[in-house]
Structures are given as C-alpha cells and as structure tokens.
C-alpha positions as CSV (number, residue, x, y, z in Angstrom):
1,M,13.4,28.3,-18.6
2,V,14.0,27.6,-14.5
3,D,10.3,26.7,-14.5
4,A,10.6,24.2,-16.9
5,L,13.5,22.5,-15.8
6,Y,11.9,22.5,-12.1
7,E,8.7,21.1,-13.9
8,L,10.7,18.5,-16.1
9,T,12.7,17.2,-12.6
10,A,9.5,16.6,-10.6
11,K,8.0,14.8,-13.9
12,E,11.4,12.7,-13.5
13,I,11.0,12.3,-9.9
14,E,6.9,11.0,-10.1
15,I,7.9,8.7,-13.0
16,K,10.5,7.5,-11.3
17,N,8.5,6.6,-7.8
18,F,5.8,5.3,-10.1
19,N,8.4,2.5,-11.7
20,A,10.2,1.6,-8.1
21,T,6.3,1.1,-6.3
22,N,5.3,-0.6,-9.6
23,A,8.8,-2.9,-9.4
24,M,8.6,-3.6,-5.9
25,V,4.7,-4.8,-6.2
26,K,5.9,-7.3,-9.0
27,V,9.1,-8.4,-6.9
28,A,6.5,-9.3,-4.0
29,G,4.4,-11.0,-6.2
30,F,1.0,-9.2,-5.3
31,P,-1.5,-10.1,-7.4
32,H,-2.3,-6.1,-8.5
33,L,-1.1,-2.8,-7.7
34,K,-3.7,-1.9,-4.8
35,E,-4.9,1.8,-3.5
36,M,-6.2,3.4,-1.2
37,K,-8.8,4.8,-2.8
38,D,-9.6,1.3,-4.2
39,F,-10.8,-0.2,-0.7
40,D,-14.5,0.0,-0.8
41,F,-15.7,0.7,2.9
42,D,-19.4,0.1,1.8
43,F,-18.7,-3.2,0.6
44,Q,-18.1,-4.4,3.9
45,P,-19.8,-1.7,6.5
46,K,-18.4,-3.6,9.7
47,I,-14.9,-2.6,9.0
48,N,-13.8,0.7,11.0
49,K,-12.7,3.2,8.5
50,K,-11.6,4.9,11.0
51,Q,-8.8,2.0,12.2
52,F,-8.5,1.0,9.0
53,L,-7.3,4.8,7.8
54,D,-5.0,5.0,10.8
55,F,-3.2,1.9,9.6
56,H,-2.3,3.7,6.5
57,S,-0.6,6.7,8.7
58,L,2.3,3.9,9.1
59,R,2.3,4.4,12.7
60,F,2.9,1.3,13.8
61,L,5.8,1.0,12.1
62,E,7.1,4.0,15.0
63,S,6.0,1.1,17.9
64,N,7.2,-2.1,16.0
65,S,3.6,-3.3,16.4
66,N,2.0,-5.6,13.8
67,I,-1.5,-5.4,12.5
68,I,-3.0,-9.1,11.9
69,L,-6.5,-9.1,9.8
70,I,-8.8,-11.9,10.8
71,G,-12.1,-12.7,9.1
72,N,-13.9,-14.8,6.6
73,S,-13.4,-15.5,3.0
74,G,-13.9,-12.3,0.4
75,V,-13.8,-9.6,3.7
76,E,-11.0,-7.9,1.7
77,K,-8.1,-8.8,3.9
78,T,-5.7,-9.2,1.3
79,H,-6.5,-6.2,-0.5
80,H,-6.2,-3.8,2.8
81,S,-3.0,-5.8,3.8
82,S,-1.4,-5.6,0.0
83,I,-2.6,-1.6,0.6
84,V,-0.4,-1.5,4.1
85,N,2.5,-3.5,2.6
86,I,2.5,-1.2,-0.6
87,L,2.6,2.3,1.0
88,G,5.1,1.1,3.4
89,N,7.5,0.5,0.7
90,S,6.6,3.5,-1.3
91,Y,7.5,5.8,1.7
92,R,10.9,3.0,1.8
93,T,9.9,2.7,6.0
94,A,8.9,-0.9,6.1
95,S,11.9,-3.3,5.2
96,A,10.4,-5.2,2.5
97,L,6.9,-6.5,1.2
98,S,5.7,-9.6,2.6
99,N,4.6,-12.1,-0.5
100,I,1.0,-12.9,0.1
101,S,0.4,-14.0,-3.4
102,N,0.1,-17.7,-2.2
103,K,-2.0,-16.9,0.3
104,A,-4.6,-15.0,-1.7
105,N,-8.2,-16.0,-1.6
C-alpha cells in the first residue's frame, strides 16, 4: 500500500513539473518546447559540444555571467537559448524566461 502511494505521489510530482514547464514555455512565447536531446550537434560540427553542455549545467548563473550566442542565420542559436532558458526555469534558478519569440529566425 505504501509503495502504491509513493508511486502515485511521484507520478503526480512528475506531471506537475511537466505542466509547470509547459506553462512557462507558453508564457515566455517560445515557439516550441526544446530539450537538449533534440539538439543536433552533427548539423553544426563547429559547435563546441563540451562548452554547450557546460551551459546546460547552469553554472554560469552562479557567477552572474551571461551567454551571448553569435552566428549566422540558421545555426541553432534560438534552439540553444530556448534550451538554456527552459532548463533554468525548470529548476527555478533563473528569474524569468526571456521572450525570444519575436527574435526567432
């Protein structure tokens, strides 16, 4: 009985977190819910994968640093910034999602 209640509670927490993330994405105006697993490093072989993965640790927030993505159109800047913003808000460490829907290519 206790195991069943534990599983039910764990599933409820998982669903609430999923719904909260989706609500934040919607409020921020992101075009899509992006995740790291969706990022194709083979599409842009010049991207420093180790550095991008470090951004996803959100370590830059601890030192109050910024990330600036510079590049031509179509090099996945919006995709990557969406991932970082969604991750930050999923862990509720970033203060707010930036509205980049109007800046998308």
